N, C-alpha and C positions, 0 to 999 in steps of 0.2 A: 291227344292232347288239343286243347280247344285253341280257338284262332288267337284270342289275345295272348294266352299264355305261350303261344308260338312267337309272336310277335315281341313279346317281352323277352324271349332269348335273344333276339335279335337287336332290339331297340334298347333294351334296359329300362332304367326306371323313367327315364324322359316322357315328357307329356305325350299321349296318345289321344287322338279322336276316337272315341268309344260309342258305338251304336248298341242300344239294348231297349229292353222293354222292363216295366213294371206291371204287375198285378193288383190291381183293386178290386177286393172282395168285401162286399159289404152284406150284412146280415142285422137285420133290425136296428138298423142306424148304428151299427158298430162296424168297426173298421180293421181287417187282420192286418197285424203288424208282427214281423219277425225280429229278433233279437240277435244280431250280427254276432259271431264271435271272433272277427278279427278286430272290430273296436268296442265291443259292448253296447252300441245303438240300436236304438229300433228304426226299423226302415220297412218300407214295401217290399215283397218279395220281387225280386228284380235281377237282371243279369244281363250279360252281354250275348248279342246276337252272334249265332255261328254262321259259317259258309253256308248259302245256298238254303237259310232255314229263314221263312217269313216271320216277321215281328210279333204277330198274334201266337204263332208257335213258341217263340221265345219266351214271352210271359207266360203260356201255359206250362213248359217246360220248367220254367224256373219256379213257378207255383208248386208244381209237383215235387221237384228235388227237393226244395226247402221245407216243405210242410205237408207234404203226402197227399194233398188235396188236388183232384181232377178239376180243371178248369175248362168250361166251355163258355158258348156263346160269346166270344170276345166281341166287344165293343170297342172301338177306338174313341178316346176321350179327349186326349191332346198329345201334343208332342212338346217338350220342352229341353232347350238348350239355352247357350249365351252365358251371361252372368250368372253366378251362383252355381252353374254345373261343373266347375271344376274342383277336384278332390285328390287330395294326397293319402294313399292307403298307409296303416299304419308301418309297412314294409318299405317304403318309399315310392313306390310305384305311382304315377300322377296321370290322372285322365282329365279330359274334357267330354262331359258326357252329353250325349245325345239321346234323350228315354222318350219312346213312346210308352203311353199309358193306355192300358186296357182295363175296361171294367170285366169282370169273368163271373159267371156264377160257378159255385163251387161245390163238389160234393167228396165224400170220403171221409176219412178219418184223419182228424188233424192232430199232427204232430211236429216236432222240431228234429231236423234230420241230425243234429249234434257235430256236423261238420262245419257247414257254413252258418248254421243257427243254433242258438242254445234254447229258445224259448219261442212259441208262435201262438199268439194270443188275440183277440177281439177287444178292442176297445172303442167306449162309445165316443162318437164324433167330438162331443164337448168335453172329452176329459183324456185327450191323447196324453202320451208321455211326452214330457219336456226335452228328454234325452233321444232326440231324433237325429238319423243322420243329416247332414246339411242338404244332400240331394233330395232325400225324401220330404224335407221341410220346403225346398224350392218348389217339387212336384205339387203338393198338397197347398202352397200359397196360390200356384196358379189355378188348380181344380176350383179352388174356394172362388179367386176372382171371374171365374169363367161359370160360376154358378153350378159346376159339376157335383160338388158335395157340400 
């Protein structure tokens, strides 16, 4: 069982500060996004850090789990927290996210895992879907302000 799921059993749906990582994968000025099965919104491949796991490994693991791609050469781009990083999942679980964002080089065959993601697609940076998760929207705004994308 994952660390956050274990905490949920003890704490219920109340807000948890959750540390995690997101994978930013670019290919020919296109950004990889996944469509989440829990809310139907597009987002970066991302997830919560496990105990004793470094955040670059979290980003690579989540990329592999959600898209089948192998992430390498992790480069820390930013850490996003504070206003706009709170979220309530459809099941009522609440988080206050601290998300590290790593740019990764990805290899392998792209697919959606059909558990967490129903689709995995590259979108042109100037034509991203409007149906983004609030946290992904906040991350992309931060990266844009910082000149990272």
